Structure formats: C-alpha cells, structure tokens
VOGU-3710 file (C-alpha; in Angstrom, 3 decimals, decimal comma):
1> xxxxxxxxxx> -12,783/-17,578/20,183  -13,133/-21,022/18,714  -10,210/-23,505/19,784  -8,276/-24,121/16,849  -5,378/-26,792/16,520  -3,364/-24,407/14,351  -5,113/-21,082/13,523  -4,623/-18,745/16,420  -1,339/-20,296/17,428  2,123/-18,183/16,927
11> xxxxxxxxxx> 4,027/-19,379/13,869  7,396/-18,464/12,420  7,656/-17,556/8,786  7,406/-20,291/6,155  10,187/-18,338/4,160  11,924/-17,368/6,809  14,824/-19,799/6,389  15,606/-18,895/2,601  15,729/-15,236/3,869  17,815/-15,500/6,659
21> xxxxxxxxxx> 20,238/-18,027/4,737  20,589/-15,896/2,003  19,037/-18,629/-0,589  15,831/-16,386/-1,430  15,783/-15,425/-4,940  15,009/-11,596/-5,485  14,716/-9,918/-8,849  18,547/-8,550/-8,395  19,675/-12,295/-8,184  18,389/-13,028/-11,612
31> xxxxxxxxxx> 20,825/-12,823/-14,131  20,406/-15,358/-17,237  23,500/-16,045/-19,524  24,056/-12,979/-21,645  22,537/-10,194/-19,403  23,016/-6,588/-20,184  22,774/-4,002/-17,595  20,382/-0,630/-18,642  20,887/2,574/-16,953  18,774/5,589/-17,641
41> xxxxxxxxxx> 19,471/9,450/-18,201  17,358/11,701/-16,491  16,169/15,122/-16,699  17,622/17,755/-14,381  14,741/20,085/-14,808  11,220/19,781/-13,624  9,644/21,304/-16,891  11,278/21,842/-19,847  11,327/21,415/-23,769  13,960/18,994/-25,174
51> xxxxxxxxxx> 15,575/20,548/-28,494  17,972/18,168/-29,392  19,755/14,750/-28,283  22,866/13,739/-29,334  23,514/10,174/-28,240  26,474/9,154/-30,907  29,304/9,240/-28,250  27,397/6,724/-26,124  26,760/4,591/-29,230  30,478/4,497/-30,030
61> xxxxxxxxxx> 31,655/3,505/-26,489  32,739/-0,164/-26,138  30,532/-2,175/-24,460  27,499/-0,616/-25,258  24,566/-2,770/-27,293  21,928/-0,200/-27,497  20,710/3,443/-26,687  16,844/4,363/-26,693  15,748/8,092/-26,874  12,038/9,313/-27,077
71> xxxxxxxxxx> 12,225/9,106/-30,823  12,671/5,324/-30,795  9,334/4,939/-28,419  7,292/7,649/-29,922  3,588/7,433/-28,953  4,374/4,280/-26,485  2,405/4,896/-22,912  2,444/2,932/-19,809  0,177/3,210/-16,702  -1,741/1,222/-14,224
81> xxxxxxxxxx> -4,890/2,476/-15,295  -4,589/5,675/-16,861  -1,848/5,385/-19,632  -0,367/8,961/-19,722  3,607/7,851/-18,754  5,874/7,981/-21,863  8,386/5,106/-21,789  10,804/8,248/-22,409  10,175/11,913/-22,529  9,359/12,882/-26,024
91> xxxxxxxxxx> 9,813/16,671/-26,617  8,894/17,419/-23,133  10,100/16,663/-19,511  7,412/17,096/-16,816  9,559/16,408/-13,590  12,904/16,225/-12,641  14,292/12,745/-12,732  12,193/11,505/-15,780  13,850/9,202/-18,175  15,022/10,784/-21,463
101> xxxxxxxxxx> 17,345/8,128/-22,567  18,244/4,606/-21,909  21,427/2,666/-22,468  22,208/-1,110/-22,513  25,766/-2,252/-21,999  27,797/-5,067/-20,987  28,025/-3,753/-17,186  26,138/-1,430/-14,935  29,681/1,050/-14,846  29,557/1,135/-18,788
111> xxxxxxxxxx> 25,962/1,651/-19,116  26,099/4,599/-16,524  28,921/6,135/-18,175  27,383/5,776/-21,618  24,167/7,501/-20,291  26,278/10,500/-18,815  27,586/11,001/-22,422  24,575/11,522/-23,795  24,179/15,295/-24,750  20,591/16,774/-24,466
121> xxxxxxxxxx> 19,680/20,342/-25,161  16,920/21,680/-22,984  14,777/24,958/-23,033  13,698/25,056/-19,381  10,204/26,212/-18,599  8,769/27,537/-15,266  7,486/24,643/-13,467  4,049/24,394/-11,820  4,697/23,038/-8,660  2,039/23,963/-6,256
131> xxxxxxxxxx> -1,267/21,747/-6,401  -3,733/24,517/-5,899  -2,079/26,803/-8,412  -1,998/24,361/-11,010  -5,741/23,533/-10,526  -6,679/27,136/-11,591  -8,386/27,494/-14,665  -5,838/29,547/-16,351  -2,680/27,586/-15,347  -0,752/26,168/-18,062
141> xxxxxxxxxx> -1,629/22,703/-18,919  0,950/19,947/-18,082  -0,842/17,636/-20,555  -2,454/19,561/-23,379  -3,017/16,171/-25,327  -4,877/14,443/-21,936  -7,919/13,625/-23,936  -5,832/11,307/-25,837  -4,933/9,179/-23,008  -6,782/5,894/-22,088
151> xxxxxxxxxx> -7,867/4,805/-18,702  -9,645/7,770/-16,753  -12,242/7,019/-14,326  -14,160/9,869/-15,472  -12,728/11,277/-18,787  -12,201/15,300/-18,331  -14,891/17,208/-20,378  -11,705/19,232/-21,482  -7,999/19,445/-20,935  -7,249/20,539/-17,353
161> xxxxxxxxxx> -4,742/19,957/-14,420  -7,488/18,817/-12,236  -7,489/15,153/-13,961  -9,904/13,764/-11,560  -12,436/15,023/-9,035  -15,100/13,020/-6,825  -17,711/14,078/-4,532  -19,501/11,704/-2,001  -21,086/12,068/1,381  -24,394/12,010/3,074
171> xxxxxxxxxx> -27,249/14,091/3,915  -27,593/17,846/3,193  -24,682/19,656/3,889  -25,655/23,276/3,877  -29,062/22,373/6,213  -26,553/20,958/8,579  -24,470/23,899/8,568  -27,712/25,944/8,914  -28,478/23,754/12,277  -25,335/24,423/13,647
181> xxxxxxxxxx> -24,510/26,640/16,687  -20,982/27,103/15,765  -18,904/26,540/12,520  -15,174/25,864/12,688  -12,871/25,868/9,498  -8,900/24,757/9,441  -6,385/23,805/6,552  -3,951/20,980/6,916  -0,810/20,038/4,817  0,947/16,793/4,290
191> xxxxxxxxxx> 4,190/16,519/2,684  5,335/13,985/0,062  7,227/10,949/1,504  8,409/7,719/0,315  8,095/4,047/1,550  12,218/4,058/2,073  12,117/-0,190/1,348  15,160/-1,656/1,540  14,941/-3,321/-1,982  15,039/-0,724/-4,792
201> xxxxxxxxxx> 13,002/-1,180/-7,873  14,680/-3,994/-10,249  13,714/-6,061/-13,202  15,094/-8,225/-15,526  13,164/-8,871/-18,830  14,477/-11,656/-21,596  12,440/-11,761/-24,831  13,260/-15,164/-26,777  13,529/-15,388/-30,476  9,950/-16,481/-30,696
211> xxxxxxxxxx> 8,435/-13,129/-28,591  8,007/-15,248/-25,588  9,098/-12,671/-22,718  10,355/-13,745/-19,424  9,909/-11,140/-16,696  11,503/-10,901/-13,031  10,527/-7,938/-11,359  10,031/-6,554/-7,651  6,337/-6,363/-8,449  3,718/-7,619/-5,977
221> xxxxxxxxxx> 1,020/-7,388/-8,551  2,365/-9,594/-11,449  -0,781/-9,888/-13,309  -1,075/-6,231/-13,299  2,319/-6,053/-14,433  1,932/-8,085/-17,329  -1,081/-6,493/-18,430  0,432/-3,103/-18,400  3,740/-4,286/-19,742  1,678/-5,950/-22,807
231> xxxxxxxxxx> -0,180/-2,641/-23,218  2,877/-0,067/-23,127  4,909/-2,418/-25,696  1,774/-3,490/-28,003  1,554/-7,503/-27,649  -0,506/-9,716/-26,326  -0,482/-10,594/-22,646  -0,237/-14,287/-23,364  3,404/-13,857/-24,807  4,573/-12,699/-21,167
241> xxxxxxxxxx> 5,299/-14,663/-18,406  6,071/-12,912/-14,757  8,151/-15,468/-12,726  7,952/-15,260/-9,040  10,541/-13,779/-6,822  10,674/-12,225/-3,441  9,850/-8,595/-2,951  11,859/-6,969/-0,462  9,624/-4,364/1,072  6,877/-2,391/-0,748
251> xxxxxxxxxx> 4,214/-0,679/1,478  1,894/-0,371/-1,593  4,457/1,206/-3,961  5,809/-1,588/-5,932  2,333/-1,838/-8,070  3,089/0,237/-11,272  5,502/-0,842/-14,015  8,669/1,561/-14,052  11,476/-0,049/-15,959  9,869/-3,273/-17,498
261> xxxxxxxxxx> 8,777/-1,721/-21,059  12,221/-0,332/-21,585  13,947/-3,522/-20,325  11,595/-5,415/-22,929  12,446/-3,243/-25,934  15,931/-3,236/-25,195  16,041/-6,922/-25,004  14,421/-6,914/-28,564  16,639/-4,793/-29,661  19,831/-6,914/-28,421
271> xxxxxxxxxx> 18,703/-10,258/-28,584  19,752/-10,320/-24,701  18,511/-10,531/-21,440  18,122/-6,868/-20,081  18,490/-5,977/-16,367  17,683/-2,627/-14,740  17,921/-1,727/-11,275  17,025/1,879/-9,591  19,666/3,065/-6,867  18,651/4,711/-3,813
281> xxxxxxxxxx> 19,251/8,124/-5,277  16,860/7,053/-8,233  14,443/5,618/-5,701  13,916/8,846/-3,673  14,427/11,337/-6,561  12,567/9,589/-9,289  10,221/6,733/-7,637  6,513/7,002/-6,861  5,917/8,636/-3,451  3,195/9,296/-1,295
291> xxxxxxxxxx> 1,031/12,336/-2,360  1,476/15,706/-0,836  -1,756/17,336/-0,073  -3,736/20,206/1,102  -7,092/19,618/3,068  -9,507/22,597/4,084  -11,936/21,267/6,625  -15,147/22,783/8,127  -17,574/21,544/10,503  -20,478/22,664/12,123
301> xxxxxxxxxx> -21,524/21,679/15,898  -24,369/22,393/18,456  -23,077/23,897/21,670  -23,071/20,626/23,573  -20,650/19,040/20,863  -22,937/17,107/18,711  -21,792/17,568/15,003  -24,139/18,834/12,262  -22,091/18,831/9,334  -18,800/18,017/8,049
311> xxxxxxxxxx> -17,115/19,316/4,835  -13,889/18,166/3,519  -12,121/19,205/0,257  -8,769/17,559/-0,634  -6,317/18,817/-3,102  -3,661/15,742/-3,740  -0,354/16,755/-5,816  -0,343/13,622/-8,278  2,827/14,989/-9,723  3,537/14,892/-13,433
321> xxxxxxxxxx> 1,585/11,488/-14,147  -1,376/9,528/-13,009  -0,655/6,145/-14,420  1,438/5,024/-11,516  -1,875/4,801/-9,362  -3,685/1,607/-10,066  -7,160/3,382/-10,433  -5,615/6,394/-11,620  -6,636/8,356/-8,260  -6,594/7,347/-4,536
331> xxxxxxxxxx> -9,000/4,956/-3,714  -8,783/5,417/0,003  -10,185/8,803/0,404  -13,782/7,530/0,841  -13,040/5,758/4,147  -11,247/8,646/6,438  -14,370/8,942/8,304  -16,002/5,630/8,809  -15,618/5,910/12,783  -17,906/8,749/12,868
341> xxxxxxxxxx> -21,812/9,417/13,072  -22,167/12,502/10,938  -25,809/13,182/9,364  -24,784/15,652/6,743  -21,332/15,295/5,274  -19,613/15,829/2,214  -16,038/14,923/0,715  -14,484/16,557/-2,370  -11,526/15,304/-3,854  -9,175/16,547/-6,453
351> xxxxxxxxxx> -6,199/15,215/-8,071  -4,205/17,688/-9,835  -0,933/17,534/-12,332  2,021/19,383/-11,375  5,423/19,445/-12,350  6,374/17,533/-9,246  7,396/13,810/-8,844  4,584/11,393/-9,754  2,685/9,996/-6,890  2,035/6,386/-6,350
361> xxxxxxxxxx> 0,174/4,192/-4,053  1,667/4,000/-0,432  0,033/2,217/2,654  -3,095/3,973/3,140  -3,354/6,005/-0,004  -5,473/8,970/0,505  -6,431/7,664/3,902  -3,649/8,920/5,600  -3,662/12,533/4,506  -7,171/12,597/5,293
371> xxxxxxxxxx> -7,430/11,129/8,492  -4,705/13,519/9,760  -6,904/16,590/8,659  -10,281/15,362/9,898  -8,761/13,905/13,225  -6,980/16,704/13,738  -9,516/19,395/13,009  -12,270/17,347/15,040  -9,899/17,126/17,904  -9,611/21,140/17,755
381> xxxxxxxxxx> -13,290/21,690/17,518  -13,367/19,512/20,777  -10,828/21,973/22,394  -12,719/25,019/21,305  -15,880/24,120/22,697  -13,780/23,477/25,847  -14,799/19,765/25,788  -12,401/16,953/26,596  -11,733/15,166/23,050  -12,850/11,825/24,577
391> xxxxxxxxxx> -15,903/13,315/25,617  -16,413/15,005/21,959  -15,597/11,585/20,479  -17,985/9,528/22,682  -21,105/11,774/21,511  -20,042/11,556/17,952  -18,857/7,934/17,390  -20,593/5,568/15,062  -22,994/2,982/16,902  -24,528/-0,047/15,579
401> xxxxxxxxxx> -27,218/0,548/12,771  -25,650/3,974/12,224  -24,556/4,926/8,306  -21,022/6,229/7,927  -20,430/9,781/6,474  -19,911/7,867/3,307  -23,325/6,554/3,410  -22,149/2,921/4,472  -23,740/0,423/6,877  -21,372/-1,821/8,573
411> xxxxxxxxxx> -22,709/-4,890/10,931  -21,226/-5,393/14,368  -19,811/-1,831/14,729  -17,145/-1,979/17,594  -16,093/1,457/17,458  -16,758/2,489/20,916  -15,370/-0,580/22,566  -12,216/-0,280/20,415  -11,977/3,368/21,598  -12,497/2,539/25,432
421> xxxxxxxxxx> -9,931/-0,197/25,315  -7,364/2,272/24,076  -8,350/4,641/26,763  -8,301/2,179/29,447  -4,979/0,538/27,909  -3,265/3,880/27,741  -4,318/5,730/31,252  -5,643/8,342/29,030  -6,910/10,547/31,852  -4,109/9,908/34,238
431> xxxxxxxxxx> -1,545/12,813/35,831  1,237/14,016/33,564  3,881/16,564/33,375  3,302/20,110/32,040  5,339/19,348/28,811  3,595/16,125/28,354  0,575/15,694/26,133  -1,830/12,934/25,394  -4,077/12,467/21,901  -6,430/10,416/20,517
441> xxxxxxxxxx> -7,227/9,405/17,119  -9,388/7,218/15,405  -9,803/5,222/12,245  -11,784/2,025/10,332  -10,767/0,335/7,363  -13,025/-2,658/5,557  -10,552/-5,149/3,564  -10,394/-4,945/-0,210  -11,691/-7,019/-2,715  -10,372/-9,128/-5,593
451> xxxxxxxxxx> -9,540/-12,435/-7,058  -7,440/-15,304/-6,277  -6,588/-19,056/-7,109  -4,974/-21,791/-5,118  -4,252/-25,260/-5,071  -3,260/-27,649/-2,166  -1,485/-30,932/-2,973  -1,366/-33,897/-0,547  1,796/-36,098/-0,450  2,648/-39,619/0,441
461> xxxxxxxxxx> 4,862/-38,539/3,361  1,930/-36,582/4,745  3,616/-33,368/3,681  1,436/-30,797/2,154  2,161/-28,308/-1,017  0,336/-25,163/-0,890  0,420/-23,494/-4,461  -0,394/-19,644/-4,570  -0,127/-16,912/-7,487  0,840/-14,169/-4,384
471> xxxxxxxxxx> 3,899/-12,532/-4,818  4,355/-11,691/-1,161  6,360/-8,567/-0,078  7,128/-9,709/3,610  3,626/-9,617/5,083  3,700/-13,126/6,282  0,892/-14,317/4,032  2,511/-17,735/3,050  2,384/-18,532/6,799  -0,991/-17,711/6,887
481> xxxxxxxxxx> -1,840/-19,790/3,847  -0,119/-22,918/5,673  -1,652/-22,586/8,827  -5,019/-22,261/7,194  -4,008/-25,420/5,093  -2,691/-27,264/8,392  -6,086/-26,475/10,177  -8,442/-27,953/7,455  -6,193/-30,981/6,825  -5,411/-31,572/10,438
491> xxxxxxxxxx> -1,683/-31,701/10,301  1,163/-29,470/11,797  2,088/-26,356/9,736  5,569/-27,540/9,922  4,686/-29,991/7,101  3,522/-27,422/5,075  5,023/-26,005/2,373  4,109/-23,004/0,105  5,102/-22,691/-3,543  4,270/-19,844/-5,690
501> xxxxxxxxxx> 2,988/-19,928/-9,465  4,271/-17,824/-12,434  1,281/-15,954/-14,433  0,990/-18,972/-16,699  -0,527/-21,211/-14,102  -3,740/-19,226/-13,403  -5,983/-16,872/-15,526  -5,391/-14,007/-12,930  -4,830/-12,844/-9,350  -5,430/-9,379/-7,878
511> xxxxxxxxxx> -2,031/-9,191/-6,191  -1,251/-7,874/-2,507  -2,751/-4,381/-2,192  -5,734/-2,767/0,037  -5,556/-5,008/3,165  -7,263/-7,786/0,806  -4,805/-10,773/1,154  -6,794/-12,183/3,975  -10,073/-11,810/2,652  -9,571/-12,485/-1,076
521> xxxxxxxxxx> -6,467/-15,063/-0,982  -7,081/-16,989/2,263  -10,474/-18,265/1,266  -9,102/-19,704/-2,226  -6,594/-21,628/-0,135  -9,371/-22,444/2,623  -11,283/-23,864/-0,396  -8,417/-25,944/-1,948  -7,479/-27,624/1,393  -11,290/-28,813/1,740
531> xxxxxxxxxx> -11,314/-30,114/-1,797  -7,921/-31,699/-1,272  -9,411/-33,471/2,459  -12,737/-34,356/0,676  -10,819/-36,110/-2,112  -8,728/-37,820/0,220  -11,586/-38,968/2,420  -13,384/-39,999/-1,044  -10,246/-42,223/-1,919  -10,117/-43,816/1,705
541> xxxxxxxxxx> -13,433/-44,841/1,490  -13,256/-46,456/-1,822  -9,953/-48,180/-0,311  -11,289/-49,192/2,932  -15,137/-49,788/2,327  -15,675/-47,072/5,583  -18,649/-44,835/4,869  -16,950/-41,449/3,446  -19,288/-39,244/5,920  -17,645/-41,098/9,141
551> xxxxxxxxxx> -14,021/-40,322/8,019  -11,817/-37,676/9,353  -8,008/-36,753/8,768  -5,448/-35,805/11,189  -1,754/-36,419/11,513  -1,173/-37,969/8,413  -4,110/-40,640/9,103  -7,550/-41,159/7,777  -9,665/-42,110/11,001  -12,654/-44,406/11,100
561> xxxxxxxxxx> -14,035/-43,312/14,410  -11,449/-43,264/17,098  -9,898/-46,685/16,988  -9,181/-47,638/13,279  -7,250/-45,897/10,328  -5,294/-45,826/7,556  -2,268/-43,831/6,492  -2,034/-40,880/3,981  0,558/-42,780/2,108  -1,554/-45,890/1,613
571> xxxxxxxxxx> -4,546/-43,890/0,433  -2,614/-42,042/-1,763  -0,483/-44,576/-3,283  -3,821/-46,695/-3,838  -5,264/-43,688/-5,571  -2,235/-43,635/-8,197  -0,498/-40,565/-6,805  -0,587/-36,963/-4,886  -4,365/-36,026/-4,308  -5,006/-32,265/-4,888
581> xxxxxxxxxx> -7,523/-29,706/-4,560  -8,364/-26,436/-6,198  -9,909/-23,000/-4,862  -10,894/-19,880/-6,501  -11,915/-16,698/-4,489  -13,562/-13,510/-5,973  -14,674/-11,068/-3,798  -16,211/-7,822/-4,970  -16,903/-4,439/-3,305  -16,902/-3,819/0,576
591> xxxxxxxxxx> -17,461/-6,414/3,259  -20,278/-6,437/5,564  -18,021/-5,533/8,457  -14,966/-3,275/8,962  -12,074/-3,203/11,393  -11,615/-0,192/13,709  -8,783/1,307/15,508  -8,226/3,497/18,287  -4,835/5,251/19,071  -3,433/7,080/21,763
601> xxxxxxxxxx> -0,004/8,768/21,692  1,435/10,397/24,821  4,657/12,941/23,860  7,016/15,084/25,469  7,770/18,708/23,820  10,802/20,118/24,432  9,839/24,102/24,233  13,636/24,972/24,092  14,150/22,802/20,633  10,444/22,063/19,701
611> xxxxxxxxxx> 11,519/18,328/19,500  8,814/16,000/19,951  9,384/12,742/21,761  7,027/9,770/21,693  6,901/8,432/25,508  4,206/5,887/24,635  1,706/4,706/21,961  -1,101/2,684/22,608  -3,024/0,920/19,519  -6,273/-0,852/20,194
621> xxxxxxxxxx> -7,957/-2,707/17,544  -11,429/-4,584/16,969  -10,150/-7,817/15,539  -11,886/-11,067/14,439  -10,046/-14,373/14,433  -6,409/-13,776/14,530  -4,637/-16,496/12,302  -0,951/-15,850/13,313  -0,541/-13,916/16,410  3,145/-13,076/15,840
631> xxxxxxxxxx> 2,297/-11,622/12,245  -0,763/-9,603/13,328  1,203/-7,913/15,965  4,112/-7,276/13,726  1,669/-5,685/11,436  0,448/-3,491/14,115  4,073/-2,398/15,342  5,085/-1,932/11,517  2,622/0,088/10,812  2,710/2,395/13,773
641> xxxxxxxxxx> 6,729/2,848/13,256  5,852/3,939/9,863  3,289/6,470/11,008  5,907/7,634/13,349  8,144/8,639/10,682  5,242/10,219/8,575  4,250/12,263/11,698  7,561/13,526/12,703  10,317/13,294/10,161  9,540/12,229/6,686
651> xxxxxxxxxx> 9,618/14,417/4,110  11,036/14,506/0,389  12,432/18,036/0,330  12,644/19,680/-3,013  14,243/22,718/-4,907  12,238/24,245/-7,749  11,182/20,527/-8,051  14,010/18,467/-7,681  14,135/16,079/-4,752  17,189/16,935/-2,383
661> xxxxxxxxxx> 16,816/14,391/0,222  18,701/11,863/-2,142  19,792/9,355/0,544  18,557/7,790/3,919  21,244/10,105/5,700  18,914/12,861/4,548  15,438/11,530/4,036  15,304/9,980/7,839  13,028/6,913/8,916  12,591/5,958/12,402
671> xxxxxxxxxx> 14,940/3,203/13,974  14,879/1,517/17,018  16,553/4,107/18,953  13,333/6,360/18,431  11,003/3,713/19,567  8,825/4,231/22,661  6,809/1,879/24,750  4,218/0,139/22,376  1,134/-1,147/23,601  -1,723/-3,182/22,007
681> xxxxxxxxxx> -5,382/-3,761/22,935  -7,557/-6,197/21,047  -11,267/-6,422/20,932  -12,491/-9,374/19,858  -15,511/-9,295/16,949  -17,261/-12,434/16,104  -17,643/-11,469/12,565  -15,172/-11,096/9,626  -14,559/-11,273/6,013  -12,618/-14,112/5,477
691> xxxxxxxxxx> -12,731/-17,872/6,781  -12,744/-18,079/10,648  -14,281/-14,551/10,535  -10,727/-12,958/10,074  -10,289/-9,571/9,624  -7,823/-7,237/7,957  -4,586/-5,742/9,798  -2,489/-4,429/7,219  -3,473/-0,683/6,919  -5,430/0,309/9,508
701> xxxxxxxxxx> -3,027/0,497/12,358  -1,357/3,346/10,297  -4,232/5,685/9,708  -4,671/7,349/12,837  -0,796/7,452/13,969  -0,081/10,844/12,886  -3,254/12,728/14,080  -2,755/11,158/17,694  0,553/12,530/17,751  -0,622/15,908/16,497
711> xxxxxxxxxx> -3,236/15,897/19,055  -0,727/15,086/21,944  1,618/17,885/20,714  -1,519/20,129/20,962  -2,446/18,964/24,342  1,433/19,314/25,488  1,570/22,814/24,026  -1,785/24,718/23,332  -0,657/24,646/19,833  -2,114/23,005/16,594
721> xxxxxxxxxx> 0,655/22,519/14,388  -1,311/22,004/10,901  1,422/20,518/8,813  2,944/17,243/8,628  5,764/16,275/9,314  5,766/18,043/12,969  9,591/18,626/12,680  11,255/20,235/15,669  11,648/23,299/13,148  8,198/23,533/12,625
731> xxxxxxxxxx> 6,873/23,087/16,222  9,671/25,359/17,454  8,517/28,315/14,715  4,951/27,544/16,237  6,140/27,874/20,035  7,766/31,207/19,141  4,748/32,508/17,580  2,615/31,677/20,621  5,533/33,485/22,992  5,812/36,364/20,784
//
C-alpha cells in the first residue's frame, strides 16, 4: 500500500463536535415561524373498503387549521419509481397503518386529538397476507387498476399480485442437473424486520406565496425526494428546494417519500409551514421494513462435491405497495452468489403485493435474504455429502477468470484468500465443546453507481472547504471527503471543513445508497481538489514567475523545489480571492472489481432453552486502500451487529396484518451486552473502484452474518433451522423434534 500523508490514517468525524454538543441540525429541529403540526389517522384494518368519513368534529376543534381525506387527494399517487401509493387511502385501505386522513393544527397534541375524532366507517375484507397465496392466478387482486400505474420496470401484461418477476443466471440448468450424481432441495424463510434507527422519519415543508417550496427531511436522497414530491403534487421540480439536515440513522430505509406530499398540500392550504413526525409506534407499525421472503433452493452436485447446477426461486412479500423501493424491486438479488463458481445457475425472483406492511430498501436489499438461503443450503449440501463445509467451499469457490453464477467477470478475484484469512483468524478447525459450533458463510458485493458533484475552495488562511450535495446518514463520508481533499492539497485534515449544498446548487446527485458513496462521490471530491490545486499552482506561477510544472503545495505553502516558497495567503490575495475547483463524477453499471467477505461464527446452543449465544465472530474482507481505518472498522462492526439481530431476534410480528411489536421493548435489537469477541482480518487488493484503489465496505459485512450463525447452530446441534430469526423458541422446537 502506498505511503500517504492523510489517506489510510485514522481521522475523527468532521461532524462529531456538532453532534456531540447538540448543535447539529436535524429535520425535527427545524421550526420556521408559524409552523403547524400534522398527524395522520391510520387504518386499523389490513384490508377494508371505506364506506364513509366524517371529519366535522375534527374540523371544529379549536386550533385545527386543515383536514385532508382521500376525497381531497383523489388520483394523487407517490413512489420512488413505481407510483402506486395514494397520498391518503381512497375508497380502500390495503394495509393496517395506512393513512386515511391527516390534520394540521397549532401543536402536536391538538393534531393528534383531532385525528382521533375523525369517524371512519369501514367494511372489513379478508386480507391476503401470504405472498405465495397472493401470487396464485386466482387470488384476489390487491391492485385491480395497476395497469394505470407508472414506473414499473416491466409493466405486467395483465393485473396480477406478482407485479415484478425476473430471471438471471448462466449456462443450462436442466443439463447441469442431468450431470449431477445427487440433487438436494430446501426451503428457507426470512421474517420482516425494521432498521430501528434512532431518528424517526420527520419532514418540514413550507410553501411560499409564490409557489416556492422549502423542504427539510430526514431523507438521504434529496434529489430523489424532490423529484418524487414534485410528481406526487403535480409541480415542477425547480419550484422545490430540499435543504440539508443531518440524518439520524437510515440503513437504506430513508429514501422513499413518506409524509412530504401531505405536508406540502397542508402548507398550500394553510399558508403556513407544516411539520410531520412519525413516532416510534408509527415507525414500527407503518414504516418500510425489510421484506419477508420465502426461497426454494435446489442444487445438483457430483459425489466428490462439485456443483453442477443451482436453482433458486424467491418470493418477496412486498406488502401493499411497490413505491417505497427506489427501483420498484429489490436490486440486490442478482449478487447473492458472486463468490461461487457454478457453471449452470438460475435465479428467479418474484415481488408480490399482499396486505402486509409495504417493504422498502434496507441494507443489502434482497441480498441478505437470498444469501441466507443460498449459504445455508450449500452448507447443508456439504454435510449431506459428509464433507467439511470448508472443503466443499474450496472446491467451488470463484477464482480468477471464472464467471459468477450471474455471468459477471470480475478482475483480481480474492475470494479464496479472503476465506483462508477468515479460517486462520477464527481457529475454525480448533477443538470445541459439544454444545459449541462453528459456521462459515461468504458473500461478494460490488459498489453501486451514480452521479455526484463537489467543489473545493482554498482560503487565504490555508483552510479548505469541501462542498458536497451528499446528505450523509452517519457513515463517515464527510470525514472521508476531508481526508481526500487534504491528501491532494498537502494539508492536515483538521484544516478542511465540509459544507453541504441544497438541491439548488447542482443539477443532480444520486444520494447515499448501494455502497456507492466511495465510488461515486469520492472521485468528484478528488477531481475538485485537483482542480483547485492546479488553479493554485497556476496563480503562484503567475505571481512568482516560477515554472508551474516545478511547483508543489503543502502546509499552506507553494514550493519551488525544496528551498523557496510562497504562502497560500499571498497567492490567493494576489489572485483576488478564494481559489476553487469543481469536480463531477458519473459512474454507470458495475465496477471491474468486487469486494469479497468471509465470516466465521462460533456459537453455543443451550439445549434446555434453545438460546443461541455468539461466542466469537470473525469477519474477513478483501479491501483496497482504506481511506479512514476507524470508519472502515466501524462499518464492519456495525453491519455485523446488525446481522446478529437479523439472525437471532428481530421480527415484526403481526396479528391479522397488524404489527404487534410496536416498541423497542417488543422489537428487540442487539445491545452491547449481546456482543461477543469481534475479530477482523483484512486481505489487501491492489485494485478498487475509487481513487487510491478504495473499495466499498457499507453493505458487504452484513450479507453473510445470518447464514454463518445458522451454519454454526447446525454444527452445534445437527439441526438445520430454516427460518429467520433463530429465536430460542424456534431452536428449542427443532431440538424437541429431533429428540422425539
């Protein structure tokens, strides 16, 4: 690895002081003069017809300024790509928690009281809550008029609850199964779960008398929000400006518009700014969770353990709407097998409307579910062959020059090296107690693409400003931008300040998602810093007469050789003011290189209670140049712990479609007392998708956590539990069935 001055060295968060002192501005903190509060009335039923709504008592309540029902927003739909979400339910409700009416009042308490006073007469219907049942040709249509919706990636030929299907793979699966000596089949299930971020969704919208709308929202894709809001309320995008605020946690979920269109319409009606905040009950009961899934898996192998064919059919319960997904489907499904060499493979995915809570994007969308099924199943195949799972993996692992099961060809394939690093670090083959098991799982994930802009400004006091349109949800991107600018300019990172643009400043930005910030935004910052440096050196050459190609910059000085220099202050003042440079990055499609991860879980299973305790967890990663080691390790640890929750405890439980786990006392997430020994092994690559050969780390540490734990439980008990989460109740039931 090259010896850098700033890159590769630990750096604290640039926004850390603001967050720790409470001065950081979040959407909840925004309160323009005259701000009204808005609250929604939500349906108690998963499926029902609305027979009548009487809002007269709410409208008469002192302090109430406006009430909207479906009759006020007829025909208005919203969504990230598929526009199928009504702003308020119109004639029919499709999930428990759907908004039926909304009230704007002087304060939150009055708005809540008024919403509760709205009388709604429902005709309850039998909800469709099982995705496979809803997918049947004779099932009741949840969206009979779906042909009128805009944004489907592949518009359905005729109305169906299966609104999106796709097939991808490589080779001839039928021929591959014919070559196999043995064929194994399994079915796996994943529960619906919530990101459990600390900051609930919040927005403030102020529409001025000239039609100009100002928006503050806990949303990490401001340009996507602006576009979706404009389409939902029928105005031009240019009339809306989304202002930067901090985002208090996201994990993929805060990309879709939620309450912004309603706040916009209420602001228009009242002539006042309007704030809407979802409380924790609303978040858990009506947010956009990770999809529940059912996956059928079939694999053909030779007797010596080589895979000849693999077939995976996946049904994702998308709930009542598709509009909360940026692409109208889960984009990560086509990456679930990229660490395997399988000559014949096919993956079928189906997204199904049901009367459940609408699903959205959450860290590793589709990948986490698909990886659990695939990595658990192939581990089971190895055991049925009486073969150690490690030996089986080494027989079938992807190597240089081989295409993935998705027919992709990546350069510098480090899958085997990453697996061996995890094995060595974890002491996988060492002795263990009878109740202890160890499990392996792997994954690979290339960074996503997108577009971003940046500006770097050099000031006379040798300070630097990086301007970016990125609304960052706590991942450490701003520190990374500061480090890149500091490296290019030869200054300390402490002298770099990061400022965030609103949506008026640049034409577009893709926003934070898909592990793409390093690949997408860092090149823009790098280019902007380089342009600013070039302008500085040219100005110095003009001032001093030194040849520009003989100049360098460091520590606030422009140097001619090693002996003589001129200060930035002198150069910039002579040039007439701050010197700046702009950068633009647009990366499309997949990068040439991916990032591999191999993980080993060591667990202990209490056979009297079914409780699974993680003793040790090892995560090995194929990395390029690490820009900030602190942030990099933090991403790994955070994703691994999120995987613990997904594997063992997190589940949005429902009763007839209604979510019953409506607090973090019921929807339990891991805390520090649940953490085992966490170990990391890094395998350094010489190639990456960003400047300095950096690679993505955001989502890849999460994808194989659950199957590694499930495989460890299998190793400890001899049982394959095929449904997530692996709660004590599920494991105990399997133990009792085994003993019976």
